[in-house]
N, C-alpha and C positions, 0 to 999 in steps of 0.2 A: 348521461355518460360523464365520467370523470375527465376533467381536462388534462391534457398532457402536462407533466411537470415542467418547471422552468427550463431545464436543460433537455430539450427534445432532441436527442442524439441517437443515431444508429451507428454502431461501430463500423468503421471502414476496414477492409482487409489491411493487414499490417503493411506499412510502407516505411522503409528505412532509409531511403536515399536522401542525402543532403543536397540542398541546392548548390550549384557550382559556385555561385558568388559567396555563399556562406562558408563553404569549405576553404576558399581562398582567404577569406577574412580570418577564419579560425587559425589557419596555418600561419598567417602573417602576425597574429597577435601572440602566438605560442612562444617564439624565440624571445621576443621582447619581454613578456611577462616572466618567463623562466629566468632570464638574465637579471631582471630586477629583483626577483626573489633571492637569487644567489648572492647578489651584491649586498642586500640588506641583512642577510643571515637569518631570514625568517622573522615572523612577527613575534613580539614579546609582550607579556602582560606587565603591569606595573611592578617595579622591583626586579625586572629582568627575568621573570618566570615565563616559560614558553607558552605561547598560545598556538595550538594546532589549527591550521587552516583546513577546513573540511568542506567538501561539496557533496551533497546528496542528490541523486537524480530525482527523487520524489520526497515530498514533505513529510510523509508518514515516517519514513526512516530518518529524515532530517530532524524531526521533533525528538525522537529517541536519542539521536546522536548529540543534540544540543543539551539535553538534560543530563546525559552521562558525562559530557565534557565539562559542563559548568564553566568556571572562570578560565579554564585552560583549553577551550576549544571555541572557535568561531565558525559556525555552520551556515552555509548558504545552500538552500534547496532550489533546484531548477524548476521542477513542476510545483507550482503553488496555487495556481488558479483552478478552482473546482470545475471550470468550463473547459479545461484543457484535457485532451485525450492523450494519456501517457504513451499509448501504443504507437501513435503516429506523429509525435512531437518532432519538430525540426529545430535543432539547436541554432542559436544566434552567435554572432561574434562575441557578445558579452558573456555568453556561456563559456565560450572558448577561453576567454581571459580568466574567468573564475576557475576553470579546470586547470589551466596552466599554472596558476598560483597556489594550487592546493597541495597540502602534504598528504591528504587522505581523501579518497573518493569512495562513495558508497552507491552502488547500483543494485537494481533488483535482479536483473538477468531473467532467465527462463523464457526468453523471447518477448518479454514485456517492454523492455526499453533498449532495443538493439541500437538505437541512435546513440546511446551513451558509450557504446564500444567505439563507434566512429569518432565521437567527440574526444575520447581519451587518446585514440590513435593519432588524431590530428593535433593534439597538444601534449606531446611527450614531456615528461619531467623526471629527472633522475631522483631516485629515492622515494618517489610517491608510493604510498601503500594503497591498494585497491581491494575493497571488499565487494564481491559479487554475491549477493545473498543466495541466489540459486545454487552456486557452486558450494557454498558453505553447507547448504541443506541437502546436497546430493541430488538436486533436481536438474532435469534437462529440458530443452525446448520441447514443448508438447505436453509437459506436466502442467498442473494448475499453477499459474504464476502468483496468485493472490495470497502469498504466504504471510502477510501482515495481519490476516484474519485467523491465523493459527497461533494460539498462545504458546504452544511448544516451539514453533519457529521463532516467534518474537523473543523468547527467552534465550534461544541459541544465538540470535543476532546480538542481543544485549551482552552476552558473554564475549562474543568475538570483538565487538566494538571496544569494549573495555580492555581486552587483551591487546588490541591494536594500539589504542591510546597509550598503554603502558610501554609498548615497544617503541613507539615514536618518541615518547617523552618519559623515559624511565625515572627521571628525577621526581616526577609527580605521581608515581605509581600508587602510593598510599592514598592520595587524593582521589584517584579514579576508582580505587576499591571502595572508598567511602561513598562516592557518588552512586556506584552500582548498587551497593547494599541499601542505601536510602531509596533509590528509585524502585527497586524490586519489592522491598518490604513495606514502604510507606506510600510512595507515589502511585504504585500500581495495586495498592491494597484493594480498592473497590473493584477494579477490573478483575483481579484474581478471584475475589469473592463471588462476583456475578458469574464468572465462568464455572466455578465450583458449584454454586447454587443451582444453576440451570442444569448442569449434568446430574446432580443429585436428585432433582425433582422431576426432570422431564426427559431423561435419557430414553432413547428409542421412540420418542414421539415423532410421527410422520409429518413432514413439512413439504411445502413447495417453494420454488424460488424463480426469480426472473433471469438469473444468469449465474455463471460459474464462480463469481466472487463469493457467493454464499457457501459454496461447498467446503472450503477449509474451516469456516466458522461452524458449520453444522458438525463436521467431524470433531472439532475442538471441544464442543459442548455435548456431544453424544446424541445429536438429533438425527433422525432418519430421513435422508433426502429422497423423495419419491419422484421429483421431476427428472425426466431422462437427461443423462449427462450430455447427450448429443444436442439437446435443445439448449442447455445452459452454455455449452461451448459455442454454439452457433450465435447466440445472442452476444456473448462476450467478444467474438471475433468479427461480428458484422456480416455473417453469412446467413442465408435464408434457412430457417428451421424446416424440417420435413412436415408434411401434412399429418403423417402418422404420429409424430411427437406431439403436435398441437392437439390432435384428437385424444391422445392419452391424457394430456394435462386437462383438457375439458372434462373428461370423465372423472378424473381425480377431484376436480373442483365440484362438479355437479353431484357427485356421490359422496362428498365430504370425506374423502379418503385422507386428505391433509387437514391438519389442525390449524396451521397458520400458513400465510404466504409472505415471503420476504422479498422485498422489491428494492432494487438498486435505482434510486431516483435520478442518478446521473447518466443512466443508459436506458432509454426507453424507445419503444416503437409501437405501432398499433396492436401487434400480437400481445405484447406485454400489458398494455393498457386494457385490452379486452379481458385478460386474465385477472388483473387487479379488480376490474369492475365485477366480473363474475364471482370472484371470491367474496367481495363485499356483499353482493346480492344473496349469497348463500349463508351469510353470517360468519364467514371465516375471517378472523382478524388479519389485518395486513400490517406488517412491521417494515420499517424503512432502514436502508443502509445507503452509504455513499462510497465511491471508490477512493477518493482522496479526502483529506481533512476538510470538514465542513462545520463551521466556517473555516476559511483558509488559515486564520490565526489561532485555531484551536490547538490544544496539545493532543498528542496521541491518546493519552489516557482519558481525557474528557470526551473526546470524540467516540472512542470505543465504548466507554462506560455508558454514554447516552444511548448508543445503539443496542448494547446488550440489555440495558434496562427496558428498552422498547420491546425487544424480543421476549424477555421474561414476562412483561405485562401482557403481551399478546397470548403467550402460552397459558398464563393464569386465566385469562378471559376465556380461552378456548376449552380448557380442561377443568376449570373450577378448583384447581389446587395450587 
């Protein structure tokens, strides 16, 4: 039997309550930090050029914001540890101070990081710009929140971050346009190419997966997800999957109805480990993904490119093309 991965985690039902002590600390730091920011007139780069203070709830959006902002943005991500569950994170007083001093905040939304709404409310700041990715994409709670695995969604976020930077710091608008063009055409070149190649070669190929994080990725590259969505959602949310769903997946694996199985190594339980083992026993290639940047200091593009390459390699092994 395959051993459980380093992070042997089962999602817990979403819990968004802040500890009372933390709320008090966050509120106490808010006024102080906001006053300090107002007194200093905001951070500046060398030569008096503005540096936008940015906070991102998760590091995958933070990585993109960092590269788009370049020398004119200082980005702090709250979720950076791969062992942290973004669904149930409880903010600290330090997070409150970071939010209070931010010109710009980026959160995922779609029910993924409801704690960030509480954090923003506890630390109000006049003139702060907030990007909630779910709102930008027209998604609501109950929709799939893992939109950083959709290339179309990622490019919409890139567009919006750039537009927001230009609005916050219009004097450096041309700089932000240059950063965006370089990021999309050069930095993301391999990412874009892998997305296009997988879609061109393997569109319609049936796959299985361990949880709903894989669904936007499958849709993005044109793969056919056979795993019941109810199972994927249950695994993502930490609820018990049904016996019927598990039986369906067992049949898909034993009958080799799926060509590859995609496994989120940051979220596992005995049901998933059993499926991974069964897929390997049947000679079905298993590709791996993670929920947040892995390693934590990776860039968005390096992280995603490595995972897409693993999926392409698994598809090539499975199909011979």
